[in-house]
N, CA, C and O atoms as CSV, one atom per row, in Angstrom:
chain,resi,resn,atom,element,x,y,z
A,1,MET,N,N,-160.650,188.248,12.179
A,1,MET,CA,C,-160.178,187.023,11.559
A,1,MET,C,C,-159.745,187.328,10.124
A,1,MET,O,O,-160.409,188.079,9.410
A,2,LYS,N,N,-158.638,186.744,9.722
A,2,LYS,CA,C,-158.147,186.959,8.365
A,2,LYS,C,C,-159.096,186.347,7.342
A,2,LYS,O,O,-159.752,185.339,7.605
A,3,GLN,N,N,-159.155,186.973,6.181
A,3,GLN,CA,C,-160.007,186.459,5.103
A,3,GLN,C,C,-159.592,185.033,4.734
A,3,GLN,O,O,-160.445,184.183,4.477
A,4,SER,N,N,-158.287,184.773,4.709
A,4,SER,CA,C,-157.831,183.435,4.334
A,4,SER,C,C,-158.307,182.379,5.326
A,4,SER,O,O,-158.493,181.221,4.951
A,5,GLN,N,N,-158.505,182.761,6.586
A,5,GLN,CA,C,-158.997,181.794,7.574
A,5,GLN,C,C,-160.431,181.380,7.253
A,5,GLN,O,O,-160.793,180.217,7.432
A,6,HIS,N,N,-161.236,182.307,6.789
A,6,HIS,CA,C,-162.607,181.957,6.369
A,6,HIS,C,C,-162.561,180.949,5.227
A,6,HIS,O,O,-163.348,180.003,5.188
A,7,LEU,N,N,-161.636,181.161,4.303
A,7,LEU,CA,C,-161.500,180.245,3.173
A,7,LEU,C,C,-161.035,178.865,3.638
A,7,LEU,O,O,-161.517,177.844,3.146
A,8,LEU,N,N,-160.098,178.840,4.587
A,8,LEU,CA,C,-159.639,177.560,5.139
A,8,LEU,C,C,-160.751,176.859,5.910
A,8,LEU,O,O,-160.830,175.631,5.902
A,9,ASP,N,N,-161.609,177.625,6.574
A,9,ASP,CA,C,-162.752,177.030,7.272
A,9,ASP,C,C,-163.658,176.308,6.275
A,9,ASP,O,O,-164.167,175.225,6.563
A,10,ASN,N,N,-163.855,176.909,5.110
A,10,ASN,CA,C,-164.659,176.259,4.073
A,10,ASN,C,C,-163.985,174.963,3.599
A,10,ASN,O,O,-164.663,173.974,3.321
A,11,ALA,N,N,-162.663,174.974,3.511
A,11,ALA,CA,C,-161.924,173.766,3.114
A,11,ALA,C,C,-162.135,172.649,4.131
A,11,ALA,O,O,-162.302,171.487,3.760
A,12,VAL,N,N,-162.127,173.001,5.401
A,12,VAL,CA,C,-162.335,172.005,6.458
A,12,VAL,C,C,-163.738,171.406,6.361
A,12,VAL,O,O,-163.916,170.202,6.540
A,13,ILE,N,N,-164.716,172.238,6.083
A,13,ILE,CA,C,-166.088,171.741,5.923
A,13,ILE,C,C,-166.161,170.742,4.774
A,13,ILE,O,O,-166.782,169.687,4.901
A,14,CYS,N,N,-165.530,171.073,3.662
A,14,CYS,CA,C,-165.533,170.164,2.510
A,14,CYS,C,C,-164.828,168.854,2.840
A,14,CYS,O,O,-165.260,167.784,2.412
A,15,SER,N,N,-163.749,168.942,3.595
A,15,SER,CA,C,-163.024,167.747,3.999
A,15,SER,C,C,-163.902,166.836,4.852
A,15,SER,O,O,-163.917,165.620,4.663
A,16,LYS,N,N,-164.631,167.432,5.788
A,16,LYS,CA,C,-165.524,166.654,6.646
A,16,LYS,C,C,-166.643,166.013,5.835
A,16,LYS,O,O,-167.008,164.860,6.063
A,17,LEU,N,N,-167.179,166.771,4.889
A,17,LEU,CA,C,-168.242,166.225,4.046
A,17,LEU,C,C,-167.721,165.060,3.192
A,17,LEU,O,O,-168.422,164.068,2.992
A,18,ALA,N,N,-166.497,165.189,2.695
A,18,ALA,CA,C,-165.902,164.115,1.898
A,18,ALA,C,C,-165.723,162.851,2.733
A,18,ALA,O,O,-165.917,161.742,2.235
A,19,LYS,N,N,-165.359,163.015,3.985
A,19,LYS,CA,C,-165.163,161.851,4.860
A,19,LYS,C,C,-166.476,161.174,5.215
A,19,LYS,O,O,-166.517,159.964,5.437
A,20,ARG,N,N,-167.550,161.954,5.267
A,20,ARG,CA,C,-168.848,161.414,5.698
A,20,ARG,C,C,-169.603,160.686,4.589
A,20,ARG,O,O,-170.374,159.765,4.860
A,21,THR,N,N,-169.384,161.096,3.356
A,21,THR,CA,C,-170.175,160.515,2.277
A,21,THR,C,C,-169.598,159.161,1.833
A,21,THR,O,O,-168.392,158.924,1.898
A,22,THR,N,N,-170.491,158.298,1.387
A,22,THR,CA,C,-170.049,157.008,0.848
A,22,THR,C,C,-170.110,157.006,-0.672
A,22,THR,O,O,-169.602,156.090,-1.319
A,23,ASP,N,N,-170.729,158.028,-1.236
A,23,ASP,CA,C,-170.837,158.156,-2.688
A,23,ASP,C,C,-169.480,158.608,-3.253
A,23,ASP,O,O,-168.974,159.675,-2.903
A,24,LYS,N,N,-168.917,157.793,-4.114
A,24,LYS,CA,C,-167.582,158.054,-4.651
A,24,LYS,C,C,-167.512,159.376,-5.427
A,24,LYS,O,O,-166.545,160.127,-5.298
A,25,GLN,N,N,-168.531,159.649,-6.222
A,25,GLN,CA,C,-168.558,160.881,-7.014
A,25,GLN,C,C,-168.632,162.113,-6.113
A,25,GLN,O,O,-167.945,163.107,-6.350
A,26,LYS,N,N,-169.463,162.042,-5.087
A,26,LYS,CA,C,-169.574,163.166,-4.152
A,26,LYS,C,C,-168.272,163.355,-3.374
A,26,LYS,O,O,-167.847,164.486,-3.137
A,27,LYS,N,N,-167.643,162.255,-2.978
A,27,LYS,CA,C,-166.379,162.330,-2.249
A,27,LYS,C,C,-165.334,163.057,-3.096
A,27,LYS,O,O,-164.626,163.929,-2.593
A,28,THR,N,N,-165.236,162.705,-4.370
A,28,THR,CA,C,-164.299,163.359,-5.286
A,28,THR,C,C,-164.631,164.840,-5.420
A,28,THR,O,O,-163.738,165.687,-5.417
A,29,HIS,N,N,-165.907,165.143,-5.537
A,29,HIS,CA,C,-166.359,166.521,-5.667
A,29,HIS,C,C,-165.949,167.349,-4.441
A,29,HIS,O,O,-165.412,168.448,-4.585
A,30,PHE,N,N,-166.204,166.820,-3.238
A,30,PHE,CA,C,-165.858,167.549,-2.021
A,30,PHE,C,C,-164.345,167.724,-1.869
A,30,PHE,O,O,-163.884,168.767,-1.407
A,31,LYS,N,N,-163.582,166.712,-2.254
A,31,LYS,CA,C,-162.125,166.826,-2.169
A,31,LYS,C,C,-161.605,167.901,-3.128
A,31,LYS,O,O,-160.699,168.660,-2.784
A,32,ARG,N,N,-162.179,167.961,-4.320
A,32,ARG,CA,C,-161.768,169.004,-5.270
A,32,ARG,C,C,-162.153,170.391,-4.748
A,32,ARG,O,O,-161.400,171.352,-4.909
A,33,MET,N,N,-163.321,170.486,-4.128
A,33,MET,CA,C,-163.725,171.764,-3.544
A,33,MET,C,C,-162.777,172.156,-2.407
A,33,MET,O,O,-162.415,173.325,-2.275
A,34,GLU,N,N,-162.379,171.183,-1.590
A,34,GLU,CA,C,-161.430,171.459,-0.505
A,34,GLU,C,C,-160.119,172.005,-1.072
A,34,GLU,O,O,-159.586,172.998,-0.577
A,35,ASP,N,N,-159.610,171.352,-2.110
A,35,ASP,CA,C,-158.363,171.812,-2.748
A,35,ASP,C,C,-158.507,173.243,-3.277
A,35,ASP,O,O,-157.600,174.063,-3.142
A,36,ALA,N,N,-159.654,173.520,-3.875
A,36,ALA,CA,C,-159.881,174.863,-4.425
A,36,ALA,C,C,-159.924,175.915,-3.314
A,36,ALA,O,O,-159.349,176.993,-3.469
A,37,TRP,N,N,-160.600,175.619,-2.193
A,37,TRP,CA,C,-160.655,176.563,-1.071
A,37,TRP,C,C,-159.260,176.814,-0.507
A,37,TRP,O,O,-158.922,177.946,-0.162
A,38,ARG,N,N,-158.442,175.748,-0.412
A,38,ARG,CA,C,-157.073,175.906,0.115
A,38,ARG,C,C,-156.230,176.769,-0.834
A,38,ARG,O,O,-155.437,177.597,-0.388
A,39,ALA,N,N,-156.409,176.568,-2.144
A,39,ALA,CA,C,-155.680,177.382,-3.121
A,39,ALA,C,C,-156.099,178.848,-3.011
A,39,ALA,O,O,-155.260,179.746,-3.089
A,40,LEU,N,N,-157.384,179.081,-2.833
A,40,LEU,CA,C,-157.867,180.456,-2.659
A,40,LEU,C,C,-157.297,181.088,-1.388
A,40,LEU,O,O,-156.959,182.272,-1.382
A,41,ALA,N,N,-157.191,180.318,-0.331
A,41,ALA,CA,C,-156.629,180.836,0.919
A,41,ALA,C,C,-155.163,181.233,0.733
A,41,ALA,O,O,-154.732,182.267,1.243
A,42,ARG,N,N,-154.394,180.415,0.001
A,42,ARG,CA,C,-152.990,180.755,-0.271
A,42,ARG,C,C,-152.905,182.042,-1.082
A,42,ARG,O,O,-152.083,182.912,-0.795
A,43,GLU,N,N,-153.758,182.159,-2.097
A,43,GLU,CA,C,-153.751,183.377,-2.912
A,43,GLU,C,C,-154.152,184.592,-2.086
A,43,GLU,O,O,-153.594,185.674,-2.268
A,44,GLN,N,N,-155.116,184.425,-1.180
A,44,GLN,CA,C,-155.538,185.535,-0.336
A,44,GLN,C,C,-154.392,185.975,0.573
A,44,GLN,O,O,-154.178,187.170,0.776
A,45,ASP,N,N,-153.661,185.011,1.117
A,45,ASP,CA,C,-152.490,185.358,1.929
A,45,ASP,C,C,-151.477,186.147,1.098
A,45,ASP,O,O,-150.868,187.096,1.592
A,46,TRP,N,N,-151.301,185.754,-0.151
A,46,TRP,CA,C,-150.391,186.483,-1.046
A,46,TRP,C,C,-150.917,187.901,-1.297
A,46,TRP,O,O,-150.163,188.871,-1.222
A,47,LEU,N,N,-152.212,188.012,-1.593
A,47,LEU,CA,C,-152.808,189.325,-1.847
A,47,LEU,C,C,-152.718,190.232,-0.617
A,47,LEU,O,O,-152.581,191.449,-0.744
A,48,ASP,N,N,-152.795,189.638,0.558
A,48,ASP,CA,C,-152.713,190.404,1.802
A,48,ASP,C,C,-151.266,190.688,2.207
A,48,ASP,O,O,-151.024,191.329,3.230
A,49,GLY,N,N,-150.308,190.217,1.412
A,49,GLY,CA,C,-148.896,190.455,1.703
A,49,GLY,C,C,-148.334,189.571,2.797
A,49,GLY,O,O,-147.265,189.855,3.338
A,50,GLU,N,N,-149.041,188.505,3.129
A,50,GLU,CA,C,-148.598,187.598,4.193
A,50,GLU,C,C,-147.487,186.664,3.712
A,50,GLU,O,O,-146.615,186.278,4.489
A,51,ILE,N,N,-147.524,186.306,2.435
A,51,ILE,CA,C,-146.490,185.461,1.847
A,51,ILE,C,C,-146.083,186.048,0.504
A,51,ILE,O,O,-146.839,186.797,-0.113
A,52,THR,N,N,-144.886,185.700,0.062
A,52,THR,CA,C,-144.393,186.201,-1.219
A,52,THR,C,C,-144.831,185.275,-2.343
A,52,THR,O,O,-145.202,184.131,-2.084
A,53,PRO,N,N,-144.794,185.747,-3.594
A,53,PRO,CA,C,-145.156,184.875,-4.715
A,53,PRO,C,C,-144.296,183.616,-4.765
A,53,PRO,O,O,-144.766,182.561,-5.189
A,54,VAL,N,N,-143.049,183.719,-4.338
A,54,VAL,CA,C,-142.170,182.547,-4.332
A,54,VAL,C,C,-142.716,181.499,-3.373
A,54,VAL,O,O,-142.705,180.308,-3.684
A,55,GLU,N,N,-143.195,181.933,-2.208
A,55,GLU,CA,C,-143.766,180.994,-1.250
A,55,GLU,C,C,-145.025,180.336,-1.815
A,55,GLU,O,O,-145.253,179.147,-1.594
A,56,VAL,N,N,-145.837,181.092,-2.534
A,56,VAL,CA,C,-147.050,180.544,-3.138
A,56,VAL,C,C,-146.679,179.458,-4.130
A,56,VAL,O,O,-147.278,178.382,-4.115
A,57,SER,N,N,-145.703,179.715,-4.992
A,57,SER,CA,C,-145.330,178.717,-5.990
A,57,SER,C,C,-144.680,177.502,-5.342
A,57,SER,O,O,-144.833,176.385,-5.836
A,58,ARG,N,N,-143.961,177.700,-4.251
A,58,ARG,CA,C,-143.332,176.587,-3.543
A,58,ARG,C,C,-144.384,175.715,-2.870
A,58,ARG,O,O,-144.200,174.503,-2.757
A,59,LEU,N,N,-145.485,176.317,-2.420
A,59,LEU,CA,C,-146.553,175.561,-1.779
A,59,LEU,C,C,-147.276,174.679,-2.781
A,59,LEU,O,O,-147.874,173.666,-2.415
A,60,GLY,N,N,-147.219,175.065,-4.032
A,60,GLY,CA,C,-147.847,174.258,-5.075
A,60,GLY,C,C,-149.346,174.440,-5.130
A,60,GLY,O,O,-149.952,175.074,-4.267
A,61,ARG,N,N,-149.916,173.878,-6.148
A,61,ARG,CA,C,-151.359,173.949,-6.358
A,61,ARG,C,C,-151.893,172.552,-6.596
A,61,ARG,O,O,-151.230,171.725,-7.223
A,62,PRO,N,N,-153.084,172.289,-6.099
A,62,PRO,CA,C,-153.701,170.994,-6.365
A,62,PRO,C,C,-154.012,170.836,-7.851
A,62,PRO,O,O,-154.237,171.823,-8.551
A,63,THR,N,N,-154.022,169.632,-8.314
A,63,THR,CA,C,-154.352,169.344,-9.700
A,63,THR,C,C,-155.756,169.832,-10.001
A,63,THR,O,O,-156.670,169.637,-9.199
A,64,GLY,N,N,-155.932,170.464,-11.149
A,64,GLY,CA,C,-157.240,170.916,-11.562
A,64,GLY,C,C,-157.582,172.325,-11.117
A,64,GLY,O,O,-158.645,172.835,-11.471
A,65,VAL,N,N,-156.721,172.960,-10.360
A,65,VAL,CA,C,-156.976,174.331,-9.915
A,65,VAL,C,C,-156.178,175.272,-10.805
A,65,VAL,O,O,-154.993,175.051,-11.055
A,66,ALA,N,N,-156.834,176.317,-11.278
A,66,ALA,CA,C,-156.210,177.262,-12.217
A,66,ALA,C,C,-154.935,177.863,-11.646
A,66,ALA,O,O,-154.838,178.121,-10.446
A,67,GLN,N,N,-153.974,178.078,-12.506
A,67,GLN,CA,C,-152.686,178.666,-12.133
A,67,GLN,C,C,-152.687,180.130,-12.511
A,67,GLN,O,O,-152.152,180.493,-13.558
A,68,SER,N,N,-153.277,180.986,-11.683
A,68,SER,CA,C,-153.382,182.399,-12.032
A,68,SER,C,C,-152.120,183.192,-11.706
A,68,SER,O,O,-151.985,184.330,-12.155
A,69,LEU,N,N,-151.198,182.625,-10.940
A,69,LEU,CA,C,-149.977,183.344,-10.578
A,69,LEU,C,C,-148.767,182.919,-11.389
A,69,LEU,O,O,-147.649,183.353,-11.113
A,70,SER,N,N,-148.979,182.079,-12.380
A,70,SER,CA,C,-147.849,181.565,-13.169
A,70,SER,C,C,-147.233,182.629,-14.026
A,70,SER,O,O,-146.273,182.361,-14.749
């Protein structure tokens, strides 16, 4: 299994946790964690040569996630 798939699996877990909680602060926290895991998966795909830097920048980054490829 690709490393990026493990990262995407973590994003899915965070998404499920965000949907299950009724606490607004926790929901926001889980959604931000999901965004961060997805950003890491995109970067891992880039590091593995699966996508080009242009594709990474076109995919965009969630708000609040560091822009290390800029």
